[in-house]
N, C-alpha and C positions, 0 to 999 in steps of 0.2 A: 738596150734596156729602156723600158718606158719610165718616164718620170712620175713620181707621185703628184697628184693634182695640186698640192701645196706649192710645187716648184714651177708649174707651167704658167706662162704668161701668154695672153692672147693678143688680139688687136688692140690698138690704142682707142679705137672707137668701134662699137658694134651697135648698129641701129636697133637690132632686136632687143638687146639687153638694155640699151638706153631707154627705149620706149617703155619697157617693163619697170625700170627704175623710176621713171618719171611718174608712174602711177602712184608711187608712195608719196609724191609731192601733192597729190590731189587734195587731201584734207587741209593742206597748208598753202593752197594756191594763192590765197589772198596775201599772205606774207611775201611770197615770191613775186607776185604781180606788183607789189609795192616796192620791192627791192630793185627790180629791173630798171624802172625809170630813175631811181636814186643813183644807180651805177652810171647811167647815161648822163645824168645831171652832174655827177662828180667829175666825169671825164670832160664834160663841156666847160665847167667852171675852171678846171685846171688849164684848159686851152685858152680860155678867156683871160686868165691871169697872164699868160705869155703875151697875148696881144696888148695887154695894158702896158707891158714893158716897152713894146714898140711905139705905142702912142705917146708915152712919156718922153722918149727920146726925140721922136719926130715933131711933136707939138711944142715942147718946152726946152729941151736940152740943146739939140742941134737941129732946129727946124729947117727943112729944105723948102724948095719952091712948092707951092700948093699942088701943082699938077703932078708932082712926083711923090705925093703922099700915098701910102698904101691904103688898101680898102678899109681896114679897121681904123687907121688913123684918120681918114676922111670921115668915117662914121662918128668917131669920137668928137672930132671938130664940129660936126653938124649938131651933135647933142649939146655941146657947150654953147654954140650960137643960139640954139633954140631956148636955152636956159638964161640967156641974157648976155652972151658974148664970151669970147675966150678969155680966161683969167690970165694973170701975170704968170711968168715962169715959176716963181716960188710957190704961188697959190696952186697953180696947175699940177706941179709935181706933188704937192701935199695932198691934193684931191685924189690924184691917181694912186699915190702910195696908200692913202686910206682905203680906196676902193680895192686895191690889191690885198690889203690886210683883211678887209671884210670878206672878200672872196675866199681867202684861205680859211677863215672861220666857218664860212658856209660849207666848204669842202670838208672841214673837220667834222661838222655836225652830220653831213650826209654820209660820210664814211662810217661814223659811229653807228648810225641807224641801219645802214645796209649790212654792216658787220653783225649787229645784234639780230637783225631779221634773218640773215642767211645762216649764220652759225647756230642760231636758235632753231631754225628749220632743220638743219642737219642733225641736231640733237634729238629733235622729235622723230625724225626718220629713223635714226639709230635705235631709239627706244622702241618704235613700232617693229622694226626688223628683228630686234633681239627678242621681243615678246613673241613674234610669229615663229621665229626659229626655235625658241625654247618650247613653245606649245607643240611644234611639230616633233621635236625630239621626244616629248612625252607620249606622243601618239604612235611613234614608229614602232614596228615590231622588234622583238629581241633579235631576230635574224639580222637586222641592220646593225645592231651593236656587236653581233658576232664577227662581222667582217670589217667594221670601221673602228680604227683606234680612237680612244677617248681624246687624245691630244689633238687629233684632226677636228673632232667635233668642237672642242674648246676654241680652236683657231677660227672656226666658222663664226662663233658667237663674239669673238673679241677682235682679232686682227682684221679679218675680212670686213666686218661691219665698220670698223674704224676707217678702213680704206675707202669704203663707200661714203662715209661722212666727209672725207677729204675731197672726194669727187664732187659732192654737192656744194661744199663751202669754198673750195679752191679751184677745182678743175673746170667745170662748166662756167662758173661765175667769172673766174679769171680770164678764160677764153673770150667770154662776152665783153668784159671790160677792155681787154687788150684790143679786140677788133674795133670797138667804138673809138678808142684812142687813136689807133692807126688810121682809120677812115677820117676822123676829125682832123688829125694833123695834116694828112694829105690834102684834104679839102682846103684848109687854110694856107698851106704852102702854095697851091696852085692859084688861090685867090690873090695872094700877095705878089708872086712873080713866077709864072709858069716855066720860064726858061731855067731859072735857078732851081726850081723844084725838080725838073728833069735831071739836071746836073747832080743834084744831091742824091738821086736814086741810082746813080751809076754803080754804087757799091753793093746794091741789093743782091745781084747774082753771087758775089763773093760771100756775102753774109749767108745766103741760102746754102752755099757749098759747105761752109764751116758748120752751120747748123745741122745739115744732113750727116756730115761726118761724125759729129758729136752724138746725134740721135742713134745712129746705127751702133756705134761702139758702146755708148752708155746703156743701151737696151741689152746688149749682149752681156756686159759686165754686171748689170743689175740682176739679170736672170741668174748668173753664176753666183752672185753674192747670196741670193735667196736659196739656191741649191746648197751651198756650203753651210749656210746658217741652219738650214733644215737638218743637215747631217750632224752639226754640233748639238742641236736640240735632241735629236734621236739618241746620240751617244750619251749625252748627259742623263736623259730620262732613264735609259737602260742601266747605266752604271751607278748612278746615285741610288736608284731603288735597289740595286743588287750589291751595295757597298759591303755588306756583311760577307758575301761570297768572295768578293775581290780581296778583302783583308784576310779571310780564312785561308785562301790558297796563295797568299803572298804575291798577288798580281799587281800591286800598286805601281811598280816601276814599268811593267809592260803596258798597263792601261794608260799610264801617264804619257808614254811614248806614242801610243796610238792617238790619244787626245791631242798631243802636241802636233802631230802630223795634220790632223783635221783642222786644228786651230791655225796652223801656219798656212794652209791652203786658203782659209778664209781671209787671213791677213794679206796674202799676196794679191788676191783678186780685188780686195778693197783698195790696196795701193794702186793697182792698175786703174780702178775707177777714179781715184783721186787724180791720176795723171790726165785723164780725159777732161775732167773738170778744170784742172790747172791750165790746160791748153785752151779750153773753150772760153773761159771768162776773159783772159787777156786778148784772145783772138777777136772776140766780139768787141772788146774795148778798142782794139787797134783798128778794126774795120770801121767802127763808128767814128773814130778820130780821123780816118782817111776821108770819110764823108764830110766831116766838119772842115777838114783841110780843103776839100774841093769847094765847099761853100765859101770859105774865106778867100780862096784864090779867085774863083769866078765872081762871087758876089762882091768881093772887095774891089775887083776891077770895075764892075758896074757902078759901085758907089763912088769911085774916083772919077768916073766919067759923068756922074750925075744921073745915071739911069736907075739907080736904086738908092733909097734913103738909108741912112745909118741905122735907124730904128728897125727897118725891115731886115737888114743884115744881121743885127743882133737877134731878132726874132728867129731867123732861119737857124742860127747857131744853136739857140736854146731848143728850138723845135726838133732839130735833128738829133740832139742828145736825148731828148724825150722819145723820139721815134724808135730808137733801137731797143729801148727797155721792154716794150711788149713782145718784140721778136725773141729776145733772150728769155723772157718769162715763159713764152709758149714752149720753147725748147726744154726748159726745166720741168714744165708740167707734163711732158710727154710720158715719163715713167709713172707719174701719179695716175694719169688716165689709163695707162696700160695695166698697172697693178689693180686699179679699181674695177676695170672690166673683167679681169681674171677673177677677182674676188666676187663680183656679181655672179659670174657663171657658176662658181662653186656654191655660193649661197642659194641660188635658184635650183641648183642640182639637188640640194637637200630639201628645199620646199616642194620640189616636184616628185620627190620619192613617193612611190605609191604606198598607200595605207592598206596593206593586205589583211590586217586584223581590224575589223570595224564592227560596230553594232548593226544588226539588221534593221531595215526600215520599219518593220513591225515586230518588235521583240516580244518574246513569250516569257512568262514567269510562272513558276509552280504556285499552286494555290496555298500550299503549306511548305515551309522550309524545314525539311527533316534531316538533310545531310546524306542522302543516299547517293552512292557513286556506282556507275556501271560503264565498263568498257566493252564494246561489241566489235569484235574482229578488227581491231585497230592496227593499221599499217602507217608508219611514219618515217620520213627521211628528212634530214636537214638540207640535203642537196641531191637532186636527181632521184635515182633509185638505190642509193646507198642506205638501205633500210636500217634504222636504229631500233624500231619495233616491228615485229612480224606477227600479225594475226593474234594480237593480245586481247583476251577476253577475261573479265572477272567482275564480281559484284561485291560492293561493301555496303552492308546494311547500316541504317542510321545508328549512330552511337558505337559502332564497332571500331576496333583498331586493326589496321592491316600493315604489316611490315614488308618492305621490299628489300631483298638481299641479293647479292651477286657481285661479280667482279666489276672493276672499273670498265665503263663502256657497255655494260649490260643493258642499259636503258632505263635505269631507276629514276634519275632526275628528269629524263624526258617525259616520263609518265606524269610527274607533278607539274611540269611546265605545260603540258597539254591540258591538264585539268583546269588550270587558270587561264587557258587560251592565250598563252604567250606565242604559241604556234598553232597551226591548224593541221589536222590529220589529212593524209592523202586518201585513205580509205577507212571505212568503218565509222563508228559513232562513239562519242563520249557523252554520257547522260548524267545530269545532276538532278535528282528528284524527278526523273522521268523526262526531262527536257534536254534536248541537244544543246551543248554549250555554245554552238554557233548561232542558236536562236535567242540566247540571252542578250540583254543589254550588257555591255562590257562592265560598266560600273557596278551593276547589280550582281553580275556573276562574281566579281572579285570581292564583293562584300561577304561572300560566303566563307572566304578563306582567311586564316591566320597562318603566318609562315615564320618558323624559327630555323635559321640557317646555322651552319657550322661556324661561320664568321658573321655575326649579326651586323647589320648596317646601322650605325648611329650617326646623327648629323650634329654639326655645331649648333649650340643652343643650350637649353636647360634640360634637366632630367624630365621635367613635366612635358616640355615640348616634344621630346623624343618618345614619350609614352602616348601622347595625344595625337601627334602628327597633324595638327591643325584641325582635328575634328571638334566642331563646336558643341556637339551633343554629349561629349564626355566631360563631366564636371570633376572638380577636385575630389569629391567624396568617392566617386566611382574609380577614379585613378588610384587613389590610395588603397581602396579596397582590393583592387586587382594586384597591387604591389604586395599587400599583406598576404593575399592568397598564395602567391608564389614565393613567399619568404624573402622578398626583395626590400620590404619596407625598412628592415633593421639597418641594412648597410646604406640605404639612401639617406636615412636620417643622420647617420654619422658623417655624411659629407658636408663640407662647409656650404650652408645655404639649403641643405635638404633637397626638396624637390625642385628648388630654384638653383641648385648647383650647376655651374657651367660645365658643359661637355665639350671637350676639345675635338678637333677634327678626327673622325673615325673612332671616337671614344678612346683616344690614346691614353688618357689618365685612368682608365678602368681596366680591371682584369678581364680575362676571357669569361670567367664564371659570372662576374657581375654583369657583363654585357648580355650573356645568355639569360640571366634572370630578368633583365630589363626587357629583352625580346619576348619572353614569356608573359611578363606583365602587360606589355603592349598588346599581345595577342588576346589576352583575357579581357583587357579593357574594351576592345572592339567586339567582343562576344561573337566570334565566328562560329558557324555551324560545322565547318571542317577545318581541322588543324593539320598542318604539314610540318613535320620535323625532319629536316634534311641534315642528318648526321649531327644533331644538335649537341651531342656530348662527346664528339670525336676528339676535341682539342683540349680537354680539361683533365685534371688529375682525378684520382679515384675518390678522394674526399669531397671535392667539389661536385663530382658526378652524383654522389648520393644526395646532395642538396638539390641539384638540378632535377634529378629523377623524381624526388618527392614533389617538387613543384610541378613537373610534367603530369604526374598522376592526378594532382588537383585540377589542372587545366583540362584534362581529358574527360572529366566527369560530364556525361550528357552530350559529348561531341564525337563526331566521326573523326578518326585520326589516320593519316597516312605517314608512316615512319620509314625513312630511308635509313636502314639499320647499319650501325657500326659496332655497338656494344650489345651483347646478348641480354643485358639487364633490361633493355627495352624489348628486344625480339621475343624473349621467352614468354612474356606476358601478353603478347599480341593475340587477338582472336583468330587471326589468319596470317600466315607467313607465305609470301610469294617469292619463289626462287627464280631469278632471272638469269638467263645465259644467252649471250649473243642476240639480244632483242626478243627472245621467246620465253614464255613461261614454261619452265621445266617441272616444277613441283609446286604444290599448294596445300596448306594444311596448318594445323597447330604445331607448336614446338614438339610436343610429345609424339604426334603422328609422324612428323618428318624424321625425328630421331629414330623412330621404330622401323623405318624402311631400311632393309639390309644394304641395298646398293644405292641409296639416295645421295644426291649431291650434298644436300644439307647435312646429312649424317656424317659424310666424310669431312666436310669442312668443320663441323662442330667437334668431331673427334680430334682433328688435327690441331685446331686452335685451343681446345681444352687441354691437350697435352702440353702445348707451348705455354699456356697460362698458368699451369699448376706450380712450377717453380716460383713464379712471381707471387703466388698466394702465400708461399712460405717465407718470403723475404721482403715483405712490405715494411716500410720505415716505421710505421706505427705499431707493427706487431699484429695487426688485425688482418683477417682474410681479405684477399683482393676481391674486386667485383667480378662479375661473371666474365668468362673469356670473350675475346673479341671475335667478330665475324670478319673474314678477310675481304679487303678491297671494296667494301660497300661504300 
């Protein structure tokens, strides 16, 4: 079984991906160029502080013979001589202590600035990447959303971009800093005493073996942790959104047991991961202590024979303890690098997704926007040659209302999606006011349309924000006029704050009917030439439907309308009804014409639904006649 790409980890370093990532640093190269020498200076001053310890011991605390002074101690003595002679031990220790404190203050300042520069750069890069990703998501065709889970796209914008931020601020930077420290320590070790330096490096092969063991096992468990976490997320997303069904069918205990098993697998692999870390850290500490023990054994012997100063021995002990830190740090950062490279691959996969629906280089535009629609021998399939529409042809004159009816999967919604060019046809043409939709500028084409869906989309914000959707040319007067026209103004003003009332996520505090009225008001505020009603009254009660239907009739005045029919209250008044069956047009005409056909599909459906609806008309709660019967499966 292939893994979802959220669970796959690649190489810890991929030159191709790294080169592309570094391109995002180009606008901020000045910040990076300033941070790099700060990193080198920080490492240099830290090493200099270690050397000051050696100089303090050799020059003032336990001074050996001058010929046995280390390189840095001799250099420090020369500086004192040039400044007027070597001070007394008390003064010398005070001076070197002050210098040490001063160096640490400089290291503090350098560390602060490099952190601000690099982490700030990481934030800028994250900002740019998220902007680019979101812009790409807005331009991708609906076919991409058909095959890609929303959770995966959210992960691209959040977790994956965060992983790349860690790469910039901790990954590459830490590696650079660690390399500088390692090289610097080795240089000073060999300058002080090359024999003792070689002895101190005897444990490096053992250190490399421990690190390799940890890296292999930590990589495996890290991958499995991500896999099990992905399974937890998938399970939670599915079952929390379907909690009503779980409770309805008394599945709580069964689903709890299923979650418990998934959760337990995640716990066990995390405990295994903890085991490797629990072994790795003490092992590195033990190996480093073995190195220090070798330094004390061999260096102590040299110090006793006078071949090595005590200051140099203390320097070696301190330097060896500092030497193992970068090696341990590099091992820890391996998974960060690996996760970041995998995240980069996933992010760039989205950014490289081809834009199959784009505006032409030289778009066309009708001289007059009338709202005429024409389908000419249209064939369409979402995949391969599994045709959803087969040789569909019809024409809707400006200002007419056409209704599409038929069973689920007949191709009704596909027709409206093709109109707005969410997909492109494989054969044939779709014309708006005589111009092929593929020749329009996409933004201009979609300004033609207003859409009211069965479940309208509302966003967090205010009522006014949801009606205006950021359009700067729609003022408050026009907004309120549109709301009054569809009879939404009354309920809006009853809300706390009126048009400035807060709308919760997905309009959770509003009824379905209220959301439909807002969707109609929004459509009217944008004044589209073509209105698409996709089962706009399918999910509301009969009383609310009357209100919505009255609003629809007001909105339809002077506009072309395409209705995906569910209730006959809309279908019967349409100028033309198109009956779809398995992607083909089987019948076309007015309600009266289609009902008059003895063996017509529409007549049979109408008769069937009318018979089913008649008892409902006699038993409505209000005692009033029910609305017109329903059309099946539209």
